[in-house]
N, CA, C and O of each residue as an XYZ file, in Angstrom:
472
protein
N       0.826     -1.175      0.000
C       0.000      0.000      0.000
C       0.872      1.241      0.000
O       1.805      1.368      0.793
N       0.557      2.130     -0.883
C       1.370      3.322     -1.052
C       0.614      4.555     -0.603
O      -0.579      4.679     -0.881
N       1.274      5.458      0.077
C       0.686      6.723      0.493
C       0.988      7.810     -0.528
O       0.732      8.986     -0.269
N       1.526      7.441     -1.679
C       1.934      8.430     -2.676
C       1.066      8.374     -3.921
O       1.564      8.566     -5.031
N      -0.218      8.115     -3.755
C      -1.115      8.079     -4.913
C      -1.107      9.432     -5.598
O      -0.890     10.470     -4.974
N      -1.346      9.390     -6.876
C      -1.348     10.604     -7.683
C      -2.518     11.503     -7.288
O      -3.661     11.047     -7.253
N      -2.250     12.753     -6.995
C      -3.285     13.740     -6.710
C      -3.765     14.287     -8.037
O      -2.987     14.851     -8.806
N      -5.035     14.120     -8.299
C      -5.591     14.561     -9.563
C      -6.072     15.995     -9.415
O      -7.033     16.256     -8.692
N      -5.414     16.926    -10.093
C      -5.748     18.341     -9.979
C      -7.005     18.700    -10.742
O      -7.851     19.425    -10.218
N      -7.152     18.218    -11.956
C      -8.340     18.494    -12.751
C      -9.227     17.257    -12.664
O      -9.160     16.377    -13.522
N     -10.059     17.193    -11.625
C     -10.723     15.931    -11.319
C     -11.733     15.482    -12.353
O     -12.476     16.278    -12.927
N     -11.731     14.171    -12.569
C     -12.780     13.545    -13.350
C     -14.011     13.397    -12.468
O     -15.093     13.059    -12.947
N     -13.839     13.650    -11.184
C     -14.919     13.607    -10.211
C     -15.044     14.995     -9.594
O     -14.055     15.557     -9.124
N     -16.236     15.542     -9.591
C     -16.477     16.829     -8.948
C     -16.904     16.627     -7.505
O     -17.580     15.651     -7.182
N     -16.516     17.533     -6.657
C     -16.901     17.517     -5.250
C     -17.515     18.878     -4.960
O     -16.835     19.896     -5.089
N     -18.773     18.916     -4.576
C     -19.415     20.196     -4.306
C     -18.903     20.784     -2.996
O     -18.302     20.092     -2.175
N     -19.153     22.063     -2.826
C     -18.766     22.737     -1.582
C     -19.467     22.093     -0.386
O     -18.851     21.914      0.665
N     -20.756     21.742     -0.535
C     -21.482     21.089      0.559
C     -20.859     19.754      0.935
O     -20.738     19.430      2.116
N     -20.463     18.980     -0.071
C     -19.832     17.685      0.208
C     -18.498     17.882      0.922
O     -18.203     17.180      1.889
N     -17.692     18.833      0.454
C     -16.390     19.086      1.084
C     -16.559     19.511      2.542
O     -15.800     19.074      3.407
N     -17.542     20.354      2.815
C     -17.790     20.799      4.196
C     -18.207     19.629      5.081
O     -17.749     19.507      6.217
N     -19.080     18.769      4.554
C     -19.545     17.634      5.348
C     -18.426     16.624      5.592
O     -18.298     16.090      6.694
N     -17.621     16.365      4.570
C     -16.480     15.464      4.739
C     -15.541     16.004      5.807
O     -15.087     15.257      6.673
N     -15.245     17.308      5.748
C     -14.359     17.928      6.743
C     -14.942     17.798      8.143
O     -14.209     17.519      9.092
N     -16.241     17.996      8.285
C     -16.886     17.892      9.600
C     -16.801     16.460     10.137
O     -16.506     16.255     11.315
N     -17.056     15.481      9.282
C     -16.996     14.083      9.710
C     -15.577     13.667     10.085
O     -15.376     12.927     11.049
N     -14.597     14.141      9.324
C     -13.197     13.838      9.645
C     -12.818     14.457     10.985
O     -12.137     13.825     11.792
N     -13.254     15.684     11.221
C     -12.977     16.345     12.501
C     -13.604     15.560     13.658
O     -12.994     15.431     14.719
N     -14.801     15.045     13.460
C     -15.452     14.246     14.503
C     -14.689     12.962     14.790
O     -14.655     12.490     15.926
N     -14.077     12.401     13.750
C     -13.280     11.177     13.928
C     -11.942     11.480     14.603
O     -11.351     10.594     15.221
N     -11.462     12.713     14.493
C     -10.213     13.098     15.128
C      -8.966     12.584     14.436
O      -7.915     12.463     15.066
N      -9.064     12.278     13.143
C      -7.922     11.759     12.387
C      -7.843     12.497     11.059
O      -8.550     12.158     10.110
N      -6.987     13.500     10.994
C      -6.875     14.344      9.801
C      -6.325     13.609      8.580
O      -6.336     14.156      7.477
N      -5.838     12.367      8.764
C      -5.326     11.609      7.622
C      -6.443     10.890      6.864
O      -6.193     10.292      5.818
N      -7.664     10.944      7.379
C      -8.778     10.246      6.734
C      -9.212     10.933      5.446
O      -9.124     12.152      5.299
N      -9.684     10.108      4.522
C     -10.273     10.583      3.260
C     -11.559      9.795      3.049
O     -11.696      8.671      3.533
N     -12.491     10.386      2.330
C     -13.703      9.660      1.978
C     -13.380      8.703      0.845
O     -12.890      9.124     -0.203
N     -13.651      7.418      1.045
C     -13.444      6.426     -0.001
C     -14.807      6.099     -0.604
O     -15.747      5.741      0.105
N     -14.895      6.228     -1.929
C     -16.112      5.894     -2.662
C     -15.804      4.685     -3.534
O     -14.860      4.702     -4.324
N     -16.600      3.645     -3.387
C     -16.424      2.446     -4.194
C     -17.770      2.039     -4.788
O     -18.833      2.450     -4.323
N     -17.685      1.233     -5.813
C     -18.879      0.663     -6.424
C     -18.806     -0.837     -6.241
O     -17.769     -1.456     -6.479
N     -19.905     -1.411     -5.820
C     -19.963     -2.860     -5.655
C     -21.247     -3.375     -6.295
O     -22.196     -2.623     -6.513
N     -21.258     -4.647     -6.585
C     -22.450     -5.268     -7.125
C     -23.511     -5.352     -6.056
O     -23.205     -5.603     -4.891
N     -24.745     -5.147     -6.435
C     -25.836     -5.249     -5.477
C     -26.795     -4.088     -5.609
O     -26.747     -3.326     -6.575
N     -27.648     -3.967     -4.645
C     -28.659     -2.928     -4.711
C     -29.763     -3.335     -5.660
O     -29.645     -4.348     -6.349
N     -30.818     -2.572     -5.707
C     -31.967     -2.952     -6.527
C     -31.755     -2.660     -8.005
O     -32.565     -3.093     -8.824
N     -30.694     -1.938     -8.382
C     -30.461     -1.620     -9.794
C     -29.206     -2.269    -10.375
O     -28.881     -2.020    -11.536
N     -28.495     -3.087     -9.611
C     -27.336     -3.801    -10.146
C     -26.012     -3.421     -9.521
O     -25.200     -4.297     -9.226
N     -25.771     -2.133     -9.311
C     -24.557     -1.646     -8.650
C     -24.970     -0.714     -7.530
O     -26.060     -0.142     -7.556
N     -24.092     -0.562     -6.541
C     -24.399      0.385     -5.474
C     -23.149      1.168     -5.088
O     -22.024      0.685     -5.215
N     -23.381      2.385     -4.615
C     -22.311      3.251     -4.124
C     -22.067      2.918     -2.659
O     -23.009      2.774     -1.880
N     -20.798      2.797     -2.294
C     -20.418      2.594     -0.901
C     -19.504      3.736     -0.472
O     -18.629      4.157     -1.229
N     -19.708      4.230      0.732
C     -18.923      5.324      1.296
C     -18.307      4.854      2.603
O     -18.962      4.205      3.419
N     -17.040      5.193      2.786
C     -16.341      4.838      4.017
C     -15.191      5.822      4.193
O     -14.819      6.519      3.249
N     -14.635      5.880      5.382
C     -13.440      6.693      5.593
C     -12.237      5.777      5.681
O     -12.308      4.693      6.258
N     -11.136      6.221      5.106
C      -9.933      5.401      5.026
C      -8.722      6.323      5.095
O      -8.742      7.425      4.548
N      -7.676      5.873      5.763
C      -6.432      6.656      5.771
C      -5.366      5.995      4.912
O      -4.208      6.412      4.922
N      -5.758      4.960      4.166
C      -4.823      4.296      3.258
C      -5.136      4.695      1.827
O      -6.294      4.899      1.462
N      -4.097      4.803      1.029
C      -4.239      5.056     -0.401
C      -3.466      3.954     -1.111
O      -2.254      3.826     -0.939
N      -4.164      3.169     -1.902
C      -3.548      2.056     -2.618
C      -2.995      2.524     -3.954
O      -3.332      3.609     -4.428
N      -2.153      1.709     -4.553
C      -1.516      2.081     -5.820
C      -2.521      2.293     -6.945
O      -2.260      3.075     -7.859
N      -3.662      1.612     -6.897
C      -4.652      1.774     -7.959
C      -5.721      2.818     -7.619
O      -6.754      2.886     -8.285
N      -5.481      3.618     -6.600
C      -6.419      4.671     -6.202
C      -6.105      5.985     -6.899
O      -4.957      6.259     -7.250
N      -7.125      6.779     -7.089
C      -6.972      8.158     -7.543
C      -7.526      9.043     -6.444
O      -8.575      8.757     -5.867
N      -6.823     10.104     -6.166
C      -7.170     11.014     -5.085
C      -7.650     12.329     -5.673
O      -6.961     12.952     -6.481
N      -8.839     12.741     -5.260
C      -9.424     14.013     -5.683
C      -9.584     14.869     -4.438
O      -9.798     14.343     -3.346
N      -9.483     16.184     -4.591
C      -9.600     17.015     -3.405
C     -10.348     18.309     -3.699
O     -10.419     18.781     -4.834
N     -10.894     18.852     -2.639
C     -11.517     20.172     -2.670
C     -11.470     20.729     -1.262
O     -11.797     20.041     -0.295
N     -11.066     21.964     -1.158
C     -11.055     22.686      0.116
C     -10.356     21.904      1.225
O     -10.786     21.931      2.378
N      -9.282     21.210      0.872
C      -8.466     20.533      1.869
C      -8.918     19.144      2.270
O      -8.283     18.523      3.123
N      -9.991     18.634      1.686
C     -10.417     17.266      1.995
C     -10.213     16.383      0.772
O     -10.270     16.851     -0.365
N      -9.976     15.106      1.022
C      -9.702     14.180     -0.070
C     -10.782     13.137     -0.239
O     -11.429     12.716      0.720
N     -10.961     12.729     -1.487
C     -11.845     11.635     -1.845
C     -11.001     10.636     -2.631
O     -10.328     11.007     -3.592
N     -11.037      9.376     -2.223
C     -10.251      8.330     -2.850
C     -11.194      7.383     -3.585
O     -12.203      6.934     -3.041
N     -10.835      7.091     -4.846
C     -11.628      6.173     -5.662
C     -10.674      5.248     -6.393
O      -9.721      5.705     -7.024
N     -10.927      3.942     -6.309
C     -10.067      2.993     -7.020
C     -10.364      3.070     -8.519
O     -11.439      3.511     -8.926
N      -9.401      2.637     -9.331
C      -9.520      2.758    -10.791
C     -10.727      2.025    -11.357
O     -11.354      2.514    -12.297
N     -11.068      0.863    -10.804
C     -12.207      0.101    -11.315
C     -13.503      0.880    -11.069
O     -14.334      1.001    -11.970
N     -13.675      1.403     -9.862
C     -14.869      2.196     -9.564
C     -14.887      3.482    -10.382
O     -15.948      3.937    -10.810
N     -13.717      4.063    -10.596
C     -13.630      5.313    -11.348
C     -14.118      5.146    -12.780
O     -14.638      6.092    -13.373
N     -13.953      3.941    -13.345
C     -14.445      3.694    -14.707
C     -15.954      3.931    -14.791
O     -16.452      4.382    -15.823
N     -16.683      3.630    -13.713
C     -18.136      3.825    -13.709
C     -18.543      5.171    -13.135
O     -19.697      5.581    -13.255
N     -17.587      5.862    -12.507
C     -17.893      7.142    -11.864
C     -17.367      8.361    -12.613
O     -17.695      9.490    -12.246
N     -16.562      8.164    -13.650
C     -15.953      9.276    -14.357
C     -16.978     10.318    -14.777
O     -18.002      9.985    -15.373
N     -16.701     11.571    -14.467
C     -17.597     12.672    -14.810
C     -18.680     12.924    -13.775
O     -19.500     13.825    -13.952
N     -18.702     12.146    -12.701
C     -19.724     12.294    -11.666
C     -19.417     13.466    -10.744
O     -18.309     14.002    -10.730
N     -20.424     13.842     -9.983
C     -20.264     14.882     -8.966
C     -20.794     14.338     -7.645
O     -21.890     13.780     -7.580
N     -19.998     14.511     -6.596
C     -20.391     14.093     -5.253
C     -20.936     15.318     -4.533
O     -20.282     16.359     -4.470
N     -22.132     15.182     -3.995
C     -22.772     16.274     -3.274
C     -23.233     15.753     -1.923
O     -23.326     14.544     -1.712
N     -23.519     16.667     -1.018
C     -24.117     16.305      0.261
C     -25.444     17.022      0.356
O     -25.505     18.245      0.229
N     -26.506     16.271      0.578
C     -27.858     16.796      0.650
C     -28.327     16.759      2.102
O     -28.163     15.755      2.795
N     -28.904     17.856      2.545
C     -29.470     17.937      3.888
C     -30.843     18.583      3.742
O     -30.961     19.806      3.658
N     -31.887     17.740      3.711
C     -33.239     18.271      3.535
C     -34.216     17.532      4.437
O     -33.796     16.795      5.329
N     -35.507     17.719      4.218
C     -36.521     17.106      5.075
C     -36.488     15.585      5.039
O     -36.851     14.938      6.021
N     -36.064     15.009      3.933
C     -35.991     13.557      3.807
C     -34.854     12.995      4.649
O     -34.963     11.888      5.176
N     -33.765     13.747      4.781
C     -32.616     13.297      5.552
C     -31.340     13.905      5.033
O     -31.356     14.777      4.164
N     -30.240     13.441      5.569
C     -28.912     13.904      5.171
C     -28.165     12.738      4.555
O     -28.135     11.644      5.117
N     -27.555     12.977      3.383
C     -26.877     11.885      2.693
C     -25.960     12.428      1.611
O     -26.147     13.538      1.111
N     -24.953     11.613      1.255
C     -24.126     11.913      0.101
C     -24.876     11.447     -1.136
O     -25.491     10.380     -1.133
N     -24.823     12.248     -2.190
C     -25.475     11.913     -3.441
C     -24.447     11.973     -4.555
O     -23.618     12.882     -4.599
N     -24.504     11.011     -5.444
C     -23.622     11.016     -6.612
C     -24.472     11.233     -7.848
O     -25.392     10.466     -8.132
N     -24.151     12.284     -8.574
C     -24.796     12.544     -9.862
C     -23.892     11.922    -10.921
O     -22.856     12.479    -11.286
N     -24.309     10.759    -11.403
C     -23.470      9.948    -12.271
C     -24.009      9.969    -13.702
O     -25.060      9.387    -13.970
N     -23.302     10.635    -14.631
C     -23.778     10.679    -16.009
C     -23.672      9.336    -16.729
O     -24.228      9.173    -17.815
N     -22.964      8.376    -16.137
C     -22.798      7.053    -16.733
C     -23.943      6.108    -16.397
O     -24.092      5.064    -17.034
N     -24.755      6.461    -15.402
C     -25.853      5.594    -14.974
C     -27.033      5.741    -15.926
O     -27.483      6.853    -16.204
N     -27.524      4.624    -16.418
C     -28.695      4.675    -17.296
C     -29.985      4.742    -16.486
O     -31.002      5.232    -16.977
N     -29.949      4.253    -15.256
C     -31.087      4.365    -14.355
C     -30.586      4.220    -12.924
O     -29.493      3.707    -12.685
N     -31.390      4.673    -11.989
C     -31.044      4.512    -10.578
C     -32.318      4.246     -9.796
O     -33.425      4.502    -10.270
N     -32.143      3.732     -8.601
C     -33.307      3.427     -7.781
C     -33.807      4.709     -7.115
O     -33.143      5.744     -7.158
N     -34.961      4.625     -6.511
C     -35.553      5.802     -5.876
C     -34.739      6.353     -4.725
O     -34.788      7.554     -4.458
N     -33.992      5.505     -4.039
C     -33.195      5.978     -2.902
C     -31.870      6.577     -3.333
O     -31.195      7.213     -2.524
N     -31.476      6.389     -4.598
C     -30.232      6.966     -5.101
C     -28.973      6.234     -4.711
O     -27.873      6.708     -4.997
N     -29.103      5.085     -4.063
C     -27.930      4.347     -3.607
C     -27.462      3.345     -4.648
O     -26.283      2.993     -4.678
N     -28.363      2.880     -5.499
C     -27.951      1.921     -6.509
C     -28.305      2.425     -7.903
O     -29.152      3.301     -8.074
N     -27.624      1.840     -8.904
C     -27.791      2.303    -10.268
C     -27.457      1.180    -11.241
O     -26.919      0.144    -10.851
N     -27.779      1.397    -12.499
C     -27.381      0.470    -13.547
C     -26.724      1.262    -14.665
O     -26.926      2.469    -14.800
N     -25.926      0.551    -15.467
C     -25.200      1.194    -16.576
C     -25.712      0.611    -17.867
O     -25.252      0.994    -18.943
């Protein structure tokens, strides 16, 4: 595992200001400034694939690191193939608070926004 993953300056993944603020707040609550939000895609969900979110302080050789306002988002190359051009946002409304991915590669998604198909 390498801590020297390439920092992508012109991201193929967008991170909104709301998402960056929420990531920073969650990292502060964890008390570990080395953490980054890891976004992965796995099989499952009602539409075939699902987005998974976790915090991680490791960066693997096949990871790409995106940043905004001092916070990092890590995505492995396989997941990035399905996420390229997406935007990560944080929504806080009457329904609840959650990370949302606007994925132009998804042909459909479920009502909860957690799973999608290509």
